[in-house]
C-alpha positions as CSV (number, residue, x, y, z in Angstrom):
1,M,0.0,0.0,0.0
2,K,2.9,2.3,0.9
3,R,4.5,1.6,-2.4
4,L,1.3,2.4,-4.3
5,L,1.0,5.7,-2.4
6,I,4.5,6.8,-3.3
7,L,4.0,5.8,-6.9
8,F,0.8,7.9,-7.0
9,L,2.5,10.9,-5.5
10,L,5.3,10.7,-8.1
11,V,2.9,10.5,-10.9
12,A,0.8,13.4,-9.5
13,L,3.8,15.7,-9.2
14,P,4.1,18.1,-12.1
15,V,7.1,17.6,-14.4
16,R,9.1,20.8,-14.6
17,A,10.1,21.5,-18.2
18,E,12.9,23.9,-18.9
19,L,12.2,26.8,-21.2
20,R,14.4,26.3,-24.2
21,V,16.2,29.5,-25.2
22,F,18.4,30.0,-28.2
23,A,20.8,33.0,-27.6
24,C,22.7,34.5,-30.4
25,E,25.6,35.7,-28.2
26,P,27.1,34.5,-24.9
27,E,26.0,37.7,-23.0
28,W,22.4,37.0,-23.6
29,A,22.7,33.3,-22.7
30,S,24.3,34.5,-19.5
31,L,21.5,37.0,-18.8
32,V,18.8,34.4,-19.5
33,K,20.5,32.1,-16.9
34,E,20.5,35.0,-14.4
35,L,16.8,35.6,-14.9
36,G,15.7,32.0,-15.2
37,G,17.9,29.9,-13.1
38,D,17.0,26.2,-13.3
39,M,13.8,27.0,-15.1
40,V,15.6,27.7,-18.4
41,S,18.0,26.0,-20.7
42,A,20.1,28.6,-22.6
43,Y,22.1,27.7,-25.6
44,S,24.5,30.3,-27.1
45,A,24.9,30.1,-30.9
46,T,28.3,31.8,-30.7
47,H,31.3,31.9,-28.3
48,A,33.7,34.6,-27.2
49,L,36.4,33.7,-29.8
50,Q,34.0,34.2,-32.7
51,D,33.2,37.5,-34.4
52,P,29.4,37.6,-34.1
53,H,29.2,39.4,-37.5
54,R,30.7,36.4,-39.3
55,I,28.9,33.2,-38.4
56,E,27.8,30.4,-40.7
57,A,24.2,29.2,-40.7
58,R,25.2,25.7,-39.8
59,P,22.8,22.8,-39.6
60,S,23.5,22.5,-35.8
61,L,22.2,26.1,-35.3
62,I,19.1,25.4,-37.4
63,A,18.4,22.3,-35.3
64,K,18.7,24.3,-32.0
65,A,16.4,27.1,-33.4
66,R,13.9,24.5,-34.4
67,N,13.5,23.3,-30.9
68,A,13.7,26.7,-29.2
69,Q,10.8,28.4,-27.4
70,L,12.5,31.8,-27.3
71,V,15.3,33.3,-29.5
72,V,17.2,36.2,-27.8
73,C,19.6,38.1,-30.0
74,T,21.2,41.5,-30.1
75,G,19.5,42.7,-33.2
76,A,20.5,46.1,-34.8
77,D,21.7,44.1,-37.8
78,L,24.5,42.3,-35.9
79,E,23.3,38.9,-36.9
80,A,21.9,39.9,-40.3
81,G,24.4,37.7,-42.2
82,W,23.4,34.4,-40.5
83,L,20.3,34.6,-38.3
84,P,17.6,35.0,-41.0
85,P,18.5,31.7,-42.8
86,V,18.7,29.9,-39.4
87,L,15.3,31.1,-38.4
88,R,13.8,30.5,-41.9
89,E,15.2,27.0,-42.2
90,S,14.2,26.0,-38.6
91,G,10.5,26.0,-39.6
92,N,9.8,27.2,-36.1
93,A,6.9,29.7,-36.5
94,A,7.0,30.7,-32.8
95,V,10.5,32.3,-32.9
96,Q,10.2,34.3,-36.1
97,P,10.7,38.1,-35.9
98,G,7.4,39.8,-34.7
99,R,6.3,36.7,-32.7
100,S,6.4,36.4,-28.9
101,G,9.3,33.8,-29.2
102,Y,11.7,36.4,-30.7
103,F,13.4,39.1,-28.6
104,E,16.0,41.7,-29.6
105,A,18.0,43.3,-26.9
106,A,19.1,46.3,-28.9
107,Q,15.4,47.4,-29.1
108,Q,15.4,48.1,-25.3
109,V,18.3,50.6,-25.2
110,V,19.4,53.9,-26.7
111,R,22.0,53.0,-29.4
112,L,25.1,54.9,-30.1
113,E,26.5,55.8,-33.6
114,V,23.3,55.7,-35.5
115,P,24.3,56.9,-39.0
116,T,22.6,59.9,-40.5
117,R,23.2,58.5,-44.0
118,L,24.1,55.0,-45.3
119,D,26.9,54.6,-47.7
120,R,28.7,51.3,-48.3
121,A,31.9,53.3,-49.1
122,E,32.0,54.0,-45.3
123,G,32.5,50.3,-44.5
124,D,30.4,47.9,-42.5
125,V,28.1,50.5,-41.0
126,H,25.0,49.3,-39.1
127,A,21.9,51.3,-40.0
128,A,20.4,50.8,-36.6
129,G,23.5,52.0,-34.8
130,N,26.4,50.3,-32.9
131,P,25.1,46.8,-31.8
132,H,27.7,46.1,-29.2
133,I,25.5,47.2,-26.4
134,Q,26.6,44.6,-23.8
135,L,29.7,46.6,-22.7
136,D,27.6,49.1,-20.8
137,P,26.2,47.3,-17.8
138,R,23.4,49.9,-17.6
139,N,22.1,48.4,-20.8
140,L,21.9,45.1,-19.2
141,L,19.6,46.6,-16.6
142,A,17.4,48.0,-19.4
143,V,17.3,44.6,-21.2
144,A,16.7,42.5,-18.1
145,G,13.2,43.9,-17.3
146,P,11.6,43.3,-20.7
147,L,13.4,40.0,-21.1
148,S,12.2,38.8,-17.7
149,K,8.6,39.8,-18.6
150,R,8.9,37.8,-21.9
151,L,10.1,34.7,-20.1
152,G,7.1,35.1,-17.8
153,E,4.7,35.4,-20.7
154,L,6.0,32.3,-22.4
155,D,6.1,30.4,-19.0
156,A,3.2,31.9,-17.1
157,A,3.3,29.3,-14.4
158,N,6.7,30.6,-13.4
159,A,6.2,34.3,-14.0
160,A,6.8,35.2,-10.4
161,H,10.0,33.2,-10.4
162,Y,11.4,35.3,-13.3
163,A,10.2,38.6,-11.7
164,A,11.9,37.8,-8.4
165,R,15.2,36.8,-10.1
166,Q,15.1,39.9,-12.2
167,Q,14.8,42.1,-9.2
168,A,17.6,40.3,-7.4
169,F,19.8,40.6,-10.5
170,A,19.0,44.3,-10.8
171,D,19.9,45.0,-7.1
172,R,23.2,43.1,-7.4
173,L,24.1,44.7,-10.7
174,Q,23.4,48.2,-9.5
175,L,25.8,47.7,-6.6
176,A,28.4,46.3,-8.9
177,I,28.0,49.2,-11.4
178,A,28.7,51.7,-8.5
179,R,31.8,49.7,-7.6
180,W,33.1,49.5,-11.2
181,E,32.6,53.2,-11.6
182,R,34.6,53.9,-8.5
183,E,37.4,51.6,-9.7
184,A,37.5,53.3,-13.2
185,A,37.3,56.9,-11.9
186,Q,41.1,57.3,-12.5
187,L,40.6,56.3,-16.2
188,R,38.1,59.0,-17.1
189,G,39.3,61.1,-20.0
190,M,42.0,58.6,-21.0
191,R,42.6,58.4,-24.8
192,V,42.3,54.9,-26.2
193,V,42.7,53.2,-29.6
194,A,40.4,50.4,-30.5
195,Q,40.6,47.9,-33.4
196,H,36.9,48.1,-34.3
197,R,34.0,50.0,-32.9
198,S,33.5,47.1,-30.4
199,F,34.0,49.2,-27.3
200,S,32.0,52.3,-27.9
201,Y,29.5,51.6,-25.1
202,L,32.3,50.8,-22.7
203,F,34.1,54.1,-23.6
204,N,30.9,56.1,-23.3
205,W,30.1,54.6,-19.9
206,L,33.5,55.1,-18.4
207,G,34.3,58.4,-20.0
208,L,37.2,57.1,-22.2
209,I,38.0,59.0,-25.4
210,E,38.6,57.1,-28.6
211,A,41.8,58.5,-30.2
212,G,41.6,56.4,-33.3
213,T,40.7,53.0,-34.7
214,L,43.0,50.4,-36.2
215,E,40.5,49.8,-38.9
216,P,40.4,52.7,-41.4
217,K,36.6,52.0,-41.7
218,P,34.4,49.5,-39.9
219,G,35.1,46.0,-41.1
220,I,38.0,47.0,-43.3
221,E,41.4,45.5,-42.5
222,P,44.1,48.1,-41.8
223,G,46.8,48.6,-44.3
224,S,50.3,49.9,-43.9
225,T,49.4,53.5,-45.0
226,H,46.6,53.8,-42.5
227,L,48.7,52.3,-39.6
228,A,51.5,54.8,-40.4
229,Q,49.1,57.7,-40.3
230,L,47.5,56.3,-37.1
231,L,50.9,56.1,-35.4
232,G,51.4,59.8,-35.8
233,Q,47.8,60.5,-34.7
234,V,48.0,58.5,-31.5
235,K,51.3,60.1,-30.5
236,A,49.8,63.6,-31.1
237,K,46.7,62.8,-29.1
238,Q,48.7,61.1,-26.3
239,A,46.8,57.9,-26.4
240,R,47.6,55.6,-23.5
241,L,46.1,52.3,-24.4
242,I,45.3,50.0,-27.4
243,V,42.4,47.5,-26.9
244,R,41.2,44.5,-29.0
245,T,38.7,41.7,-28.6
246,P,39.8,38.0,-28.3
247,F,38.7,37.4,-31.9
248,D,40.5,40.4,-33.5
249,S,43.7,39.7,-35.3
250,P,46.5,40.7,-32.9
251,R,48.9,41.9,-35.7
252,P,47.7,45.5,-36.2
253,G,47.6,46.2,-32.5
254,E,51.0,44.6,-32.0
255,W,52.5,46.7,-34.8
256,L,51.2,49.9,-33.3
257,A,52.1,49.0,-29.8
258,E,55.7,48.1,-30.8
259,R,56.2,51.4,-32.6
260,S,54.3,53.7,-30.2
261,G,55.2,52.2,-26.9
262,I,51.5,52.2,-26.0
263,P,50.4,49.0,-24.2
264,L,48.1,46.6,-26.0
265,V,45.3,44.9,-24.0
266,T,42.9,42.1,-24.9
267,L,39.6,42.8,-23.2
268,P,37.1,39.9,-22.8
269,F,34.3,41.7,-24.8
270,T,31.7,39.0,-23.8
271,V,31.2,36.2,-21.4
272,G,33.8,33.5,-21.9
273,G,36.3,36.1,-23.4
274,S,38.8,35.4,-20.5
275,E,39.1,32.8,-17.7
276,R,37.7,35.3,-15.2
277,A,34.8,36.4,-17.5
278,H,32.7,33.4,-16.7
279,D,29.5,35.4,-16.3
280,L,28.3,39.0,-16.7
281,F,29.8,40.1,-13.4
282,G,33.1,38.4,-14.2
283,L,33.0,40.1,-17.6
284,F,33.2,43.6,-16.1
285,D,35.4,42.6,-13.1
286,D,38.0,41.4,-15.6
287,T,37.6,44.4,-17.9
288,M,38.1,46.8,-15.0
289,A,41.2,44.8,-13.8
290,Q,42.7,44.7,-17.3
291,L,42.3,48.4,-17.8
292,R,43.6,49.4,-14.4
293,K,46.6,47.0,-14.7
294,A,47.6,48.4,-18.1
295,V,47.4,52.0,-17.0
296,P,48.5,52.2,-13.4
C-alpha cells in the first residue's frame, strides 16, 4: 500500500520542463540564466572567440532554433548575415521576428553611432547604430526587465520566479556598477585606440576617449598606410592604451604597440572572453582589472 501511495505521488507531481532559449551571443545566454535559473535551458549560438558578424548558418544552429521556445539576439543588424536563414530553415513559427518567441536586446536601449546616412563606401556601418550594447552594464539593466517579462509570458506558471530573479539581478548589478565606476574613476578622460568600434559603449560609460581605430573604416582590415598615419595620430593625441577583442587579429595592435610604446590589452568583450569572465559580473570585473593594470 505504501509503495502504491509513493507511486501515486510521483505520478501526480508536475514535471518541470525547462524553457528552451536560443541566444545568439554569450552575453544573452548568461543574462537568460541569471533571470531564469534552473527554469531555463540557454544555448549560445556563438562563443567569445568568434566574431558575431561572421557566423555560418550551420545545420546545428538550425536544429537548435527548431526546438527553441525563445530566441534572444542583439539585433541592430549584428546577426543579419546568418540569423535570417537559421530562423527560416528552422521552420519554427513561434520564434520568427514579430512573434512572442523572438526578442531583440538592442530594441530596449538607446543605441550609439546611428548613422545619418548610409553609404557602403563607409565600410560595414550598421543602419540601426552600434550593436555592441553589452559593454555598458546599464544596458543590461534595461534589457533584463523586458526579457524577464517575456520569459514570464512564455512560461506563465513561473512568471513570479522570473520577476523575483530579475529584481535580485538588478539589485546586485546596481551595486556592482557603482563599484566598477569607482574603480574606473582614474581612467576617465583617458585616450584609447580600438581595433573596431567594439568598445564604444564601454568608452561612453567610463568616459574614455577614442583617439583612433586600427580599422580605417568599420570592417576594413588596416593597411600599412593607415597604420603609419595612425601612429602619428595617437602620439599627437597622447593615447595611453590600445584595446582589442579576443577574436580580433593581434597583428595590427602589436604593430602599433611596438612602434608607439603604448600597451596593447585584450579585453574579454563578452562572457567567456577570458578565464575570469565566466558570467556577466566576471566580464566587467576582468575588464576593469585589465584596464587598471595596463594604465597604473
